[in-house]
C-alpha positions in Angstrom: 229.9 -9.4 -103.9 230.4 -10.6 -100.3 231.5 -7.2 -99.3 228.2 -5.7 -100.5 225.8 -8.4 -99.4 226.7 -8.6 -95.7 226.3 -4.9 -95.0 223.0 -4.7 -96.9 221.7 -7.8 -95.1 222.9 -6.3 -91.7 221.1 -3.0 -92.5 217.9 -4.8 -93.3 217.9 -6.7 -90.0 218.7 -3.5 -88.0 215.9 -1.6 -89.8 213.5 -4.4 -88.9 214.6 -4.4 -85.2 214.5 -0.6 -85.1 210.8 -0.6 -86.3 210.0 -3.3 -83.7 211.4 -1.2 -80.9 209.5 2.0 -81.7 207.1 3.2 -79.0 203.5 2.4 -80.0 201.1 5.2 -80.0 198.2 4.3 -77.8 194.8 5.4 -79.0 192.5 5.8 -76.0 188.8 5.3 -76.7 186.7 7.9 -75.0 184.4 6.9 -72.1 180.9 6.7 -73.3 178.1 7.3 -70.8 174.6 6.4 -71.9 171.8 8.0 -69.9 168.3 6.7 -70.1 166.0 9.7 -70.6 162.7 8.0 -70.6 161.7 6.4 -67.4 158.1 5.7 -66.5 156.7 5.2 -63.0 153.4 3.4 -63.2 151.2 2.5 -60.1 148.5 0.0 -60.7 146.2 -2.1 -58.6 144.9 -5.6 -59.4 141.8 -6.5 -57.4 142.7 -3.8 -54.9 146.4 -4.8 -54.4 148.6 -1.9 -55.4 151.9 -2.3 -57.3 154.5 0.2 -58.5 156.7 -0.4 -61.5 159.7 1.6 -62.7 160.0 1.1 -66.5 163.1 2.1 -68.5 161.6 2.5 -71.9 158.5 2.5 -74.1 158.7 -1.2 -74.9 158.5 -2.1 -71.2 155.7 0.3 -70.7 153.7 -1.2 -73.5 154.4 -4.7 -72.3 153.1 -3.8 -68.8 149.9 -2.4 -70.3 149.4 -5.6 -72.4 149.9 -7.7 -69.3 147.4 -5.7 -67.3 144.9 -6.0 -70.2 145.4 -9.8 -70.2 144.5 -9.8 -66.5 141.3 -8.0 -67.2 140.3 -10.7 -69.7 140.8 -13.2 -66.9 138.3 -11.2 -64.8 140.5 -9.1 -62.6 139.7 -5.5 -61.8 142.6 -3.2 -62.9 143.2 0.4 -62.2 146.3 2.2 -63.6 147.7 5.5 -62.3 150.4 7.3 -64.3 153.1 9.5 -62.7 151.2 12.6 -64.0 148.0 11.8 -62.1 147.1 14.4 -59.5 144.5 14.2 -56.8 142.4 11.2 -55.7 139.2 9.5 -56.6 137.4 11.3 -53.7 138.0 14.6 -55.6 136.9 13.3 -59.0 135.9 16.2 -61.2 136.1 14.7 -64.7 135.1 11.2 -65.9 135.5 9.8 -69.5 134.3 6.4 -70.6 135.6 4.5 -73.6 134.3 1.2 -74.9 135.7 -1.0 -77.7 136.1 -4.6 -78.7 139.7 -4.1 -79.9 142.4 -4.5 -77.3 144.9 -2.4 -79.3 142.5 0.6 -79.3 141.7 0.2 -75.6 145.5 0.1 -74.8 146.2 3.2 -76.9 143.3 5.1 -75.3 144.4 4.1 -71.8 148.0 5.0 -72.5 147.0 8.4 -73.8 144.7 9.2 -70.8 147.4 8.1 -68.3 149.9 10.4 -70.0 147.3 13.2 -69.7 147.1 12.7 -65.9 144.1 10.5 -65.6 143.6 7.4 -63.5 142.1 4.6 -65.7 140.0 1.7 -64.6 139.9 -1.2 -67.1 137.3 -4.0 -67.3 136.5 -6.6 -69.8 133.1 -8.2 -70.4 133.7 -11.8 -71.4 130.2 -12.3 -72.8 130.3 -9.3 -75.2 134.0 -9.1 -75.7 133.9 -5.3 -74.9 136.7 -3.4 -73.0 135.4 -0.6 -70.8 138.0 2.0 -69.9 136.9 4.7 -67.4 139.3 7.6 -67.0 138.9 10.1 -64.2 140.8 12.9 -62.4 
């Protein structure tokens, strides 16, 4: 019995050591590069002071528009120019006026017109609660 037990036990220990000494296969994870496709450049002026924002996504763009509309409710004059706007106010050929008492509708209309290449002036009448959006190009 002793003659059989020791060789079997020795083989079991050597097999365990052999498995521990095997070279491990390394699995390399591929490098993942994420590129932001949607970048918005928005120029706007508040009471005549011009600012430029570089926004990385739609959520940041919407947040900026909501912030600008909040400024109009406080009585500031806001003008928003998208990156697609061409020309200047001196060469104004087309003028569209939109009025509503709902901020969400005013924001959506303003965003649409900015994307179409218009410059949009936004004002808010505190007495009537009406947003007036004037788009021109």
